[in-house]
A tleap script that builds the chain and sets N, CA, C and O, in Angstrom:
source leaprc.protein.ff14SB
mol = sequence {
  NMET PRO PRO THR SER ALA VAL GLY ASP TRP
  THR GLY ALA GLU GLY LEU HIE ARG SER PHE
  ASP GLU LEU ARG THR SER TRP ARG ARG ASN
  PRO HIE GLN MET ARG ALA LEU TYR VAL LEU
  MET PHE VAL ALA VAL LEU PRO VAL PRO PHE
  LEU ARG ASP ARG MET ALA ALA LEU ARG ARG
  ASP LEU ARG ARG ARG ILE GLU SER GLY SER
  TRP MET THR ARG CARG
}
set mol.1.N position { 2.209 -7.885 -3.417 }
set mol.1.CA position { 3.206 -8.854 -3.724 }
set mol.1.C position { 2.628 -10.245 -3.716 }
set mol.1.O position { 1.953 -10.604 -2.751 }
set mol.2.N position { 2.854 -11.056 -4.742 }
set mol.2.CA position { 2.265 -12.395 -4.741 }
set mol.2.C position { 3.026 -13.270 -3.712 }
set mol.2.O position { 4.193 -13.019 -3.410 }
set mol.3.N position { 2.316 -14.324 -3.173 }
set mol.3.CA position { 2.948 -15.178 -2.216 }
set mol.3.C position { 4.063 -15.989 -2.855 }
set mol.3.O position { 4.025 -16.330 -4.037 }
set mol.4.N position { 5.054 -16.281 -2.029 }
set mol.4.CA position { 6.182 -17.100 -2.466 }
set mol.4.C position { 6.264 -18.345 -1.661 }
set mol.4.O position { 6.135 -18.296 -0.437 }
set mol.5.N position { 6.467 -19.423 -2.272 }
set mol.5.CA position { 6.599 -20.724 -1.583 }
set mol.5.C position { 7.899 -20.875 -0.872 }
set mol.5.O position { 8.965 -20.595 -1.419 }
set mol.6.N position { 7.806 -21.336 0.395 }
set mol.6.CA position { 8.983 -21.532 1.169 }
set mol.6.C position { 9.770 -22.766 0.637 }
set mol.6.O position { 10.974 -22.878 0.865 }
set mol.7.N position { 9.113 -23.637 -0.033 }
set mol.7.CA position { 9.767 -24.798 -0.541 }
set mol.7.C position { 10.152 -24.591 -1.989 }
set mol.7.O position { 11.064 -25.261 -2.474 }
set mol.8.N position { 9.526 -23.734 -2.664 }
set mol.8.CA position { 9.843 -23.456 -4.082 }
set mol.8.C position { 9.522 -24.695 -4.904 }
set mol.8.O position { 8.514 -25.373 -4.706 }
set mol.9.N position { 10.453 -24.961 -5.857 }
set mol.9.CA position { 10.341 -26.138 -6.762 }
set mol.9.C position { 11.071 -27.368 -6.193 }
set mol.9.O position { 11.132 -28.397 -6.867 }
set mol.10.N position { 11.622 -27.290 -4.979 }
set mol.10.CA position { 12.342 -28.399 -4.490 }
set mol.10.C position { 11.384 -29.571 -4.173 }
set mol.10.O position { 10.265 -29.375 -3.699 }
set mol.11.N position { 11.846 -30.728 -4.440 }
set mol.11.CA position { 11.122 -31.994 -4.083 }
set mol.11.C position { 12.048 -32.895 -3.350 }
set mol.11.O position { 13.211 -32.564 -3.117 }
set mol.12.N position { 11.520 -34.071 -2.973 }
set mol.12.CA position { 12.348 -35.074 -2.309 }
set mol.12.C position { 12.922 -34.568 -0.969 }
set mol.12.O position { 12.296 -33.796 -0.243 }
set mol.13.N position { 14.159 -35.052 -0.682 }
set mol.13.CA position { 14.746 -34.708 0.627 }
set mol.13.C position { 14.923 -33.177 0.851 }
set mol.13.O position { 14.688 -32.650 1.939 }
set mol.14.N position { 15.332 -32.530 -0.193 }
set mol.14.CA position { 15.487 -31.029 -0.083 }
set mol.14.C position { 14.218 -30.346 0.167 }
set mol.14.O position { 14.175 -29.414 0.969 }
set mol.15.N position { 13.127 -30.770 -0.500 }
set mol.15.CA position { 11.814 -30.187 -0.184 }
set mol.15.C position { 11.381 -30.420 1.232 }
set mol.15.O position { 10.846 -29.524 1.884 }
set mol.16.N position { 11.622 -31.676 1.736 }
set mol.16.CA position { 11.254 -31.948 3.092 }
set mol.16.C position { 12.073 -31.105 4.077 }
set mol.16.O position { 11.522 -30.590 5.050 }
set mol.17.N position { 13.389 -30.959 3.836 }
set mol.17.CA position { 14.210 -30.178 4.722 }
set mol.17.C position { 13.681 -28.740 4.713 }
set mol.17.O position { 13.557 -28.139 5.780 }
set mol.18.N position { 13.377 -28.190 3.586 }
set mol.18.CA position { 12.851 -26.823 3.544 }
set mol.18.C position { 11.513 -26.691 4.244 }
set mol.18.O position { 11.227 -25.663 4.857 }
set mol.19.N position { 10.679 -27.744 4.153 }
set mol.19.CA position { 9.359 -27.734 4.845 }
set mol.19.C position { 9.603 -27.756 6.366 }
set mol.19.O position { 8.957 -27.014 7.106 }
set mol.20.N position { 10.490 -28.564 6.810 }
set mol.20.CA position { 10.859 -28.651 8.279 }
set mol.20.C position { 11.446 -27.296 8.755 }
set mol.20.O position { 11.141 -26.820 9.848 }
set mol.21.N position { 12.291 -26.700 7.902 }
set mol.21.CA position { 12.798 -25.395 8.253 }
set mol.21.C position { 11.689 -24.352 8.437 }
set mol.21.O position { 11.711 -23.534 9.356 }
set mol.22.N position { 10.741 -24.422 7.539 }
set mol.22.CA position { 9.591 -23.461 7.631 }
set mol.22.C position { 8.760 -23.730 8.906 }
set mol.22.O position { 8.357 -22.792 9.594 }
set mol.23.N position { 8.516 -24.987 9.206 }
set mol.23.CA position { 7.797 -25.331 10.431 }
set mol.23.C position { 8.559 -24.823 11.654 }
set mol.23.O position { 7.973 -24.242 12.568 }
set mol.24.N position { 9.861 -25.048 11.656 }
set mol.24.CA position { 10.740 -24.596 12.813 }
set mol.24.C position { 10.612 -23.024 12.903 }
set mol.24.O position { 10.477 -22.492 14.005 }
set mol.25.N position { 10.652 -22.347 11.838 }
set mol.25.CA position { 10.486 -20.903 11.816 }
set mol.25.C position { 9.136 -20.478 12.362 }
set mol.25.O position { 9.041 -19.521 13.130 }
set mol.26.N position { 8.085 -21.199 11.960 }
set mol.26.CA position { 6.735 -20.897 12.511 }
set mol.26.C position { 6.693 -21.119 13.994 }
set mol.26.O position { 6.070 -20.334 14.709 }
set mol.27.N position { 7.325 -22.148 14.484 }
set mol.27.CA position { 7.317 -22.439 15.955 }
set mol.27.C position { 8.080 -21.273 16.680 }
set mol.27.O position { 7.650 -20.818 17.740 }
set mol.28.N position { 9.215 -20.803 16.090 }
set mol.28.CA position { 9.938 -19.745 16.734 }
set mol.28.C position { 9.234 -18.409 16.697 }
set mol.28.O position { 9.291 -17.643 17.660 }
set mol.29.N position { 8.561 -18.120 15.576 }
set mol.29.CA position { 7.834 -16.906 15.393 }
set mol.29.C position { 6.554 -16.821 16.207 }
set mol.29.O position { 6.242 -15.786 16.796 }
set mol.30.N position { 5.804 -17.947 16.231 }
set mol.30.CA position { 4.521 -17.964 16.879 }
set mol.30.C position { 4.280 -19.176 17.741 }
set mol.30.O position { 3.354 -19.939 17.468 }
set mol.31.N position { 5.081 -19.386 18.778 }
set mol.31.CA position { 4.993 -20.624 19.517 }
set mol.31.C position { 3.615 -20.884 20.157 }
set mol.31.O position { 3.128 -22.014 20.177 }
set mol.32.N position { 3.003 -19.806 20.679 }
set mol.32.CA position { 1.648 -20.014 21.261 }
set mol.32.C position { 0.603 -20.378 20.292 }
set mol.32.O position { -0.268 -21.194 20.592 }
set mol.33.N position { 0.658 -19.770 19.063 }
set mol.33.CA position { -0.325 -20.172 18.025 }
set mol.33.C position { -0.087 -21.586 17.551 }
set mol.33.O position { -1.026 -22.357 17.351 }
set mol.34.N position { 1.174 -21.920 17.374 }
set mol.34.CA position { 1.458 -23.332 16.859 }
set mol.34.C position { 1.037 -24.353 17.940 }
set mol.34.O position { 0.469 -25.399 17.626 }
set mol.35.N position { 1.321 -24.036 19.199 }
set mol.35.CA position { 0.886 -24.946 20.314 }
set mol.35.C position { -0.645 -25.102 20.323 }
set mol.35.O position { -1.187 -26.194 20.494 }
set mol.36.N position { -1.314 -23.946 20.128 }
set mol.36.CA position { -2.772 -23.993 20.168 }
set mol.36.C position { -3.303 -24.851 18.970 }
set mol.36.O position { -4.247 -25.627 19.117 }
set mol.37.N position { -2.687 -24.686 17.842 }
set mol.37.CA position { -3.119 -25.481 16.697 }
set mol.37.C position { -2.973 -26.982 16.987 }
set mol.37.O position { -3.900 -27.752 16.736 }
set mol.38.N position { -1.831 -27.392 17.505 }
set mol.38.CA position { -1.645 -28.791 17.828 }
set mol.38.C position { -2.630 -29.311 18.887 }
set mol.38.O position { -3.181 -30.405 18.771 }
set mol.39.N position { -2.824 -28.495 19.909 }
set mol.39.CA position { -3.815 -28.849 20.954 }
set mol.39.C position { -5.207 -29.063 20.303 }
set mol.39.O position { -5.861 -30.074 20.559 }
set mol.40.N position { -5.633 -28.146 19.500 }
set mol.40.CA position { -6.952 -28.271 18.852 }
set mol.40.C position { -6.991 -29.511 17.982 }
set mol.40.O position { -8.018 -30.189 17.953 }
set mol.41.N position { -5.902 -29.849 17.257 }
set mol.41.CA position { -5.893 -30.985 16.415 }
set mol.41.C position { -6.126 -32.273 17.212 }
set mol.41.O position { -6.824 -33.183 16.763 }
set mol.42.N position { -5.517 -32.324 18.419 }
set mol.42.CA position { -5.742 -33.499 19.285 }
set mol.42.C position { -7.030 -33.533 20.031 }
set mol.42.O position { -7.584 -34.609 20.254 }
set mol.43.N position { -7.532 -32.389 20.426 }
set mol.43.CA position { -8.825 -32.294 21.027 }
set mol.43.C position { -9.946 -32.628 20.062 }
set mol.43.O position { -11.009 -33.099 20.466 }
set mol.44.N position { -9.688 -32.368 18.713 }
set mol.44.CA position { -10.722 -32.601 17.768 }
set mol.44.C position { -11.142 -34.078 17.641 }
set mol.44.O position { -12.177 -34.364 17.040 }
set mol.45.N position { -10.385 -34.988 18.178 }
set mol.45.CA position { -10.838 -36.396 18.139 }
set mol.45.C position { -11.856 -36.662 19.201 }
set mol.45.O position { -12.485 -37.720 19.172 }
set mol.46.N position { -12.058 -35.790 20.120 }
set mol.46.CA position { -13.104 -35.939 21.117 }
set mol.46.C position { -14.511 -35.639 20.570 }
set mol.46.O position { -14.616 -35.009 19.517 }
set mol.47.N position { -15.532 -36.038 21.200 }
set mol.47.CA position { -16.873 -35.799 20.748 }
set mol.47.C position { -17.359 -34.362 20.912 }
set mol.47.O position { -18.278 -34.082 21.681 }
set mol.48.N position { -16.720 -33.461 20.170 }
set mol.48.CA position { -17.141 -32.062 20.125 }
set mol.48.C position { -17.401 -31.759 18.638 }
set mol.48.O position { -16.482 -31.454 17.877 }
set mol.49.N position { -18.645 -31.851 18.264 }
set mol.49.CA position { -19.006 -31.761 16.830 }
set mol.49.C position { -18.500 -30.469 16.147 }
set mol.49.O position { -17.958 -30.539 15.044 }
set mol.50.N position { -18.672 -29.269 16.799 }
set mol.50.CA position { -18.226 -28.076 16.112 }
set mol.50.C position { -16.745 -28.141 15.876 }
set mol.50.O position { -16.278 -27.834 14.779 }
set mol.51.N position { -15.980 -28.541 16.898 }
set mol.51.CA position { -14.545 -28.588 16.758 }
set mol.51.C position { -14.098 -29.626 15.740 }
set mol.51.O position { -13.190 -29.374 14.948 }
set mol.52.N position { -14.717 -30.760 15.762 }
set mol.52.CA position { -14.395 -31.811 14.787 }
set mol.52.C position { -14.667 -31.339 13.359 }
set mol.52.O position { -13.858 -31.559 12.458 }
set mol.53.N position { -15.811 -30.692 13.166 }
set mol.53.CA position { -16.203 -30.149 11.852 }
set mol.53.C position { -15.156 -29.130 11.362 }
set mol.53.O position { -14.717 -29.150 10.212 }
set mol.54.N position { -14.790 -28.260 12.274 }
set mol.54.CA position { -13.814 -27.138 11.903 }
set mol.54.C position { -12.444 -27.690 11.585 }
set mol.54.O position { -11.800 -27.251 10.633 }
set mol.55.N position { -11.973 -28.689 12.407 }
set mol.55.CA position { -10.666 -29.312 12.088 }
set mol.55.C position { -10.744 -30.124 10.814 }
set mol.55.O position { -9.749 -30.201 10.094 }
set mol.56.N position { -11.840 -30.716 10.508 }
set mol.56.CA position { -11.984 -31.485 9.217 }
set mol.56.C position { -11.912 -30.490 8.073 }
set mol.56.O position { -11.282 -30.788 7.059 }
set mol.57.N position { -12.521 -29.334 8.189 }
set mol.57.CA position { -12.451 -28.330 7.163 }
set mol.57.C position { -10.978 -27.846 6.961 }
set mol.57.O position { -10.508 -27.705 5.832 }
set mol.58.N position { -10.294 -27.606 8.065 }
set mol.58.CA position { -8.896 -27.171 7.956 }
set mol.58.C position { -8.082 -28.278 7.307 }
set mol.58.O position { -7.179 -27.983 6.525 }
set mol.59.N position { -8.359 -29.509 7.593 }
set mol.59.CA position { -7.591 -30.635 6.969 }
set mol.59.C position { -7.864 -30.726 5.524 }
set mol.59.O position { -6.948 -30.957 4.735 }
set mol.60.N position { -9.146 -30.545 5.119 }
set mol.60.CA position { -9.475 -30.549 3.720 }
set mol.60.C position { -8.730 -29.405 2.963 }
set mol.60.O position { -8.216 -29.610 1.863 }
set mol.61.N position { -8.692 -28.265 3.554 }
set mol.61.CA position { -8.037 -27.105 3.022 }
set mol.61.C position { -6.526 -27.343 2.842 }
set mol.61.O position { -5.941 -27.007 1.813 }
set mol.62.N position { -5.924 -27.935 3.881 }
set mol.62.CA position { -4.508 -28.306 3.829 }
set mol.62.C position { -4.246 -29.291 2.730 }
set mol.62.O position { -3.321 -29.119 1.936 }
set mol.63.N position { -5.049 -30.319 2.678 }
set mol.63.CA position { -4.882 -31.314 1.601 }
set mol.63.C position { -4.998 -30.716 0.249 }
set mol.63.O position { -4.222 -31.085 -0.632 }
set mol.64.N position { -5.959 -29.772 0.004 }
set mol.64.CA position { -6.104 -29.126 -1.293 }
set mol.64.C position { -4.843 -28.285 -1.580 }
set mol.64.O position { -4.333 -28.260 -2.701 }
set mol.65.N position { -4.356 -27.594 -0.522 }
set mol.65.CA position { -3.149 -26.769 -0.738 }
set mol.65.C position { -1.944 -27.617 -1.051 }
set mol.65.O position { -1.131 -27.229 -1.890 }
set mol.66.N position { -1.795 -28.773 -0.403 }
set mol.66.CA position { -0.690 -29.738 -0.658 }
set mol.66.C position { -0.725 -30.217 -2.111 }
set mol.66.O position { 0.279 -30.250 -2.822 }
set mol.67.N position { -1.979 -30.594 -2.513 }
set mol.67.CA position { -2.182 -31.125 -3.884 }
set mol.67.C position { -1.889 -30.033 -4.953 }
set mol.67.O position { -1.455 -30.357 -6.058 }
set mol.68.N position { -2.124 -28.759 -4.624 }
set mol.68.CA position { -1.901 -27.734 -5.565 }
set mol.68.C position { -0.459 -27.228 -5.510 }
set mol.68.O position { -0.037 -26.459 -6.373 }
set mol.69.N position { 0.269 -27.645 -4.530 }
set mol.69.CA position { 1.670 -27.196 -4.414 }
set mol.69.C position { 1.883 -25.928 -3.666 }
set mol.69.O position { 2.982 -25.373 -3.661 }
set mol.70.N position { 0.777 -25.432 -2.990 }
set mol.70.CA position { 0.900 -24.101 -2.325 }
set mol.70.C position { 0.786 -24.215 -0.796 }
set mol.70.O position { 0.384 -23.256 -0.138 }
set mol.71.N position { 1.134 -25.376 -0.228 }
set mol.71.CA position { 0.899 -25.572 1.181 }
set mol.71.C position { 1.879 -24.813 2.088 }
set mol.71.O position { 1.578 -24.553 3.254 }
set mol.72.N position { 3.018 -24.471 1.560 }
set mol.72.CA position { 3.966 -23.728 2.374 }
set mol.72.C position { 4.135 -22.295 1.809 }
set mol.72.O position { 5.249 -21.784 1.691 }
set mol.73.N position { 3.017 -21.686 1.475 }
set mol.73.CA position { 3.051 -20.443 0.860 }
set mol.73.C position { 3.002 -19.318 1.932 }
set mol.73.O position { 2.154 -19.310 2.825 }
set mol.74.N position { 3.947 -18.385 1.793 }
set mol.74.CA position { 3.920 -17.236 2.710 }
set mol.74.C position { 2.995 -16.213 2.146 }
set mol.74.O position { 2.955 -15.989 0.936 }
set mol.75.N position { 2.227 -15.570 3.046 }
set mol.75.CA position { 1.220 -14.519 2.599 }
set mol.75.C position { 1.687 -13.211 3.115 }
set mol.75.O position { 1.038 -12.190 2.887 }
savepdb mol mol.pdb
quit
């Protein structure tokens, strides 16, 4: 089954609301994984080269997905 976007074709305020709803769902479904992601994002500003490089790669991937319109795609 192909991935479906949680935001769909919605833009503006409705697109933001749908994005926030999806983030809320992710927090409820996987609170430990979401917490770990945010901890790693903040720790990545410290002088830990491997972690900084990995988080930079994740950020580049997220930016690419946002630009392509597939950032809130369910797999």
